[in-house]
N, C-alpha and C positions, 0 to 999 in steps of 0.2 A: 600525383601527391604533390604539395604546397611546399613552394623554392622561398617564401620568405619561414623567418624565423619564428617571428610570431606568430605565425600560422601553426606553423611545426610545434610548436609549446599548443596554443589551439588546440588541436587534433591532440595534443595527450591526456591534458584534461576533459575532451568533454566522450575519448573511452571512457576515461576513470568514470567518468560520471554517469556515465552508458548503463557502466558494470554494477554501479550502487543499485542502481534507479532500480532498476529490474533484476537486483536481492531482493529490492523492499516491497515491490509490484509481487513477488511469486511469493514474500511473508503474508503477505493480506491476503492472499486467495486462501494462502495455508492455513491460514487463522481462522479466514469465516467461513473454511468446511471445517474445518475444525467444533468451530461455536454452532453452525448451521447443522451437526450431525445429533440423528439421533439420540437420545439422554446426554448433551449436552449440559457439563452446569452453569451457574456462573463467573466462574473465572476467567472458564476461556471465551464467555461473550467481553468481558470486559475487557480481557487483552487484547480482541480481534478490535475494537470500538477505539481502542486505548490507543494501536498500529498505526489506524487509522484515521484518525487523527494528531497520530503525528507526522503522519507522511503526506496531508496536504499543508501544515505547517509548513515542515520544509518545501515545500512543493511541488514533492516525485507527484501526487495526482490532484486534479483540480475542487477546491472549496466545493461546487456542484456535487462533486464526485462521488468526494466524502459522506455527505451528505448523506446521498441519496442510498448508497452503500449500508452508511448505517437504520438508514429507514426498512432498506427487505430484507434487514439482518434482524434489526426489531419484531417487527412485522409475525419475520415467521419464528423468532423466538415467543413473542407472546402469543401466537397461536395453539403453540406445545402448550405451552405451560398451563 
């Protein structure tokens, strides 16, 4: 445990951010799964792409990782359509 006051504050901030980022990543996985399921509609696909974009913009995931996820999702959607 840190003894410096600023580091104690930083530890609390890091814990909050980690929890928020974990929730965002989990939501991305859920939306991608529902969008790539059989019989998924365009709304599910748009929601997944939108969530991936916003996570990349906020720095939760890297922009190249977001592009890769979107590419794979669209490839799967176009193959099924």
